Every structure is written in structure tokens, then in C-alpha cells.
C-alpha positions in Angstrom: -32.6 -49.7 13.0 -30.0 -48.6 15.4 -27.3 -48.9 12.8 -29.3 -46.8 10.4 -29.8 -44.1 13.0 -26.1 -44.2 13.8 -25.2 -44.0 10.1 -27.6 -41.0 9.6 -26.2 -39.3 12.7 -22.7 -39.8 11.5 -23.6 -38.4 8.1 -25.3 -35.3 9.6 -22.3 -34.8 11.9 -20.0 -35.0 8.9 -22.0 -32.5 6.9 -22.1 -30.1 9.9 -18.4 -30.4 10.5 -17.6 -30.2 6.8 -19.7 -27.0 6.5 -18.1 -25.5 9.5 -14.7 -26.2 8.1 -15.6 -24.8 4.7 -16.9 -21.6 6.3 -13.7 -21.2 8.3 -11.5 -21.9 5.3 -13.4 -19.5 3.2 -13.2 -16.8 5.8 -9.4 -17.2 6.1 -9.0 -17.2 2.3 -11.2 -14.0 2.0 -9.2 -12.2 4.7 -5.9 -13.2 3.0 -7.2 -12.0 -0.3 -8.3 -8.7 1.1 -5.0 -8.2 2.8 -3.0 -8.9 -0.4 -5.3 -6.6 -2.4 -4.9 -3.8 0.2 -1.1 -4.1 0.1 -1.0 -4.1 -3.6 -3.4 -1.1 -3.8 -1.2 1.0 -1.5 1.9 0.1 -3.4 0.2 1.1 -6.7 -1.0 4.4 -5.1 2.5 5.1 -3.8 3.8 4.9 -7.4 1.0 7.1 -8.7 1.2 9.7 -6.0 5.0 9.8 -6.3 4.8 10.5 -10.0 2.2 13.2 -9.5 4.3 14.8 -6.7 7.4 14.6 -9.0 5.5 16.5 -11.7 4.3 19.0 -9.2 7.8 19.5 -7.7 9.3 20.2 -11.2 6.6 22.6 -12.2 7.4 26.3 -11.8 5.0 27.8 -9.2 4.8 30.9 -11.3 2.9 29.1 -14.1 -0.8 28.8 -14.4 -0.5 25.0 -14.5 1.0 24.9 -11.0 -2.2 26.0 -9.2 -4.3 23.6 -11.3 -1.9 20.7 -10.4 -2.0 21.5 -6.7 -5.8 21.5 -6.8 -5.9 18.3 -8.8 -3.6 16.6 -6.2 -5.7 17.8 -3.3 -9.1 16.9 -4.8 -8.4 13.7 -6.8 -5.1 12.1 -6.3 -5.2 11.5 -2.6 -8.6 9.9 -2.7 -7.1 6.8 -4.1 -4.3 7.0 -1.6 -6.7 7.4 1.3 -8.8 4.4 0.2 -5.8 2.2 -0.2 -4.4 3.3 3.2 -7.7 2.7 4.9 -7.9 -0.8 3.4 -4.4 -1.6 4.9 -5.7 -0.4 8.2 -8.7 -2.8 8.0 -7.0 -5.9 6.7 -3.2 -5.5 7.3 -1.2 -7.1 10.0 -0.1 -4.8 12.9 3.5 -4.6 11.6 2.5 -3.7 8.1 -0.1 -1.1 9.3 2.6 0.5 11.5 4.9 0.9 8.5 2.0 2.1 6.3 1.3 4.8 8.9 4.9 6.0 8.6 4.6 5.9 4.8 1.4 8.0 4.9 3.1 10.6 7.2 6.1 10.8 4.8 3.9 11.2 1.7 2.0 14.0 3.5 5.2 15.6 4.5 6.5 15.3 0.9 3.3 16.9 -0.5 3.6 19.9 1.7 7.4 20.2 1.0 6.8 20.1 -2.7 4.1 22.8 -2.3 6.5 25.0 -0.5 9.2 25.2 -3.2 10.1 24.6 -6.8 12.6 21.7 -7.1 15.0 20.7 -9.8 15.6 16.9 -10.5 18.3 16.6 -7.9 16.2 18.5 -5.3 13.3 16.2 -6.0 15.4 13.1 -5.6 16.7 14.4 -2.2 13.2 15.3 -1.0 11.7 11.9 -1.9 14.4 9.9 -0.2 12.6 9.5 3.2 9.3 8.4 1.5 11.2 6.0 -0.7 12.9 4.4 2.2 9.7 4.0 4.2 8.1 2.5 1.1 10.9 -0.1 0.9 10.2 -0.8 4.6 6.6 -1.4 3.7 7.5 -3.9 1.0 10.0 -5.6 3.4 7.4 -5.9 6.1 5.0 -7.5 3.7 7.7 -10.0 2.6 8.3 -10.9 6.3 4.6 -11.4 6.9 4.2 -13.8 4.0 7.5 -15.5 4.8 9.3 -14.6 1.7 13.1 -14.2 2.0 14.4 -10.7 2.2 16.0 -9.4 -1.0 18.7 -6.9 -1.5 16.8 -4.7 -3.9 15.7 -1.1 -3.8 12.7 0.6 -5.5 14.6 3.6 -6.8 18.2 2.6 -7.7 18.6 5.3 -10.3 20.5 8.4 -9.2 20.6 11.3 -11.5 24.1 12.4 -12.3 24.3 16.0 -13.6 25.8 16.3 -17.1 29.2 17.9 -17.4 
């Protein structure tokens, strides 16, 4: 009888420990997945917002389309950015969140700069440089966090050369 009680107790303890371990493993996996999804979403939003700001920068402010584009950016485009940025705040590591905050500040600065003046392609490329560099720092911070080797690559390697 004592052996049966000991065996039942060991089985119950095994189930309890196994369940505790499963819950812990699932929690870690869920957090990792949320972190990866938030990083990916902010990177995707960077690409989207950059393209929208490029189109805005190259649009002549004297045209009717310009006012509509500015309103569109304010009302719709930054909602996705704000959601992605908030997710990084919630799930990101402190180092990545710090770089994401700098990226958000640069994208905000870029939006206001684009709204102040009409740019040609060379002017746009100059204005976007700081945001591009912080975006690369964001990617590099993620790579450090997940222990991937650093790479010598840049997001925007194309530089527009004016035609002769």
C-alpha cells in the first residue's frame, strides 16, 4: 500500500512539475513571438511611412493633391506606425526600445521637415539620411539581441546620381 501511495504521489508531483514547466515554456515562447512580431511590424511600418513621406516630399505643395496627402498621412498612415511602436515598447528589450524611440523621433522630424518644403530627389535623400541611419541601428540592435552576427549591409545603398 505504501508503494502505491508513493507511486501515486510521484505521478502527481510529475504532473504538477510538468504542467508548471509547460506554462513557463509557453510564456517564454509567447513573449519571444510577441517581441519578434513587434520588431517586424515596426520595420514594415518604417518602409511604408518612408515611402509615403517620399511621395509627399516630391509633391509640389501648390497642387491640390498635396493637402490631401498631408491629411492622409496625419489621419491614417501614422496609426500603423504608432501601433507598431507601442508594441515594441511593450515587448521589446530595453536596448531595442531605446533605438526605436530615436527612430520615432527621427520619423516625426522627417514628417515635419517634409511638410515645410518641397524637395527634389537629392533633397529627399539628404533629409531621410538620419532616419535611415537610426533604422539601421534598430536592425543592428535586434541582431545583437538575438545573437546574430553583425553584417556590413545598409538598408539604402542606392545614391541618386544626377544625369549629365
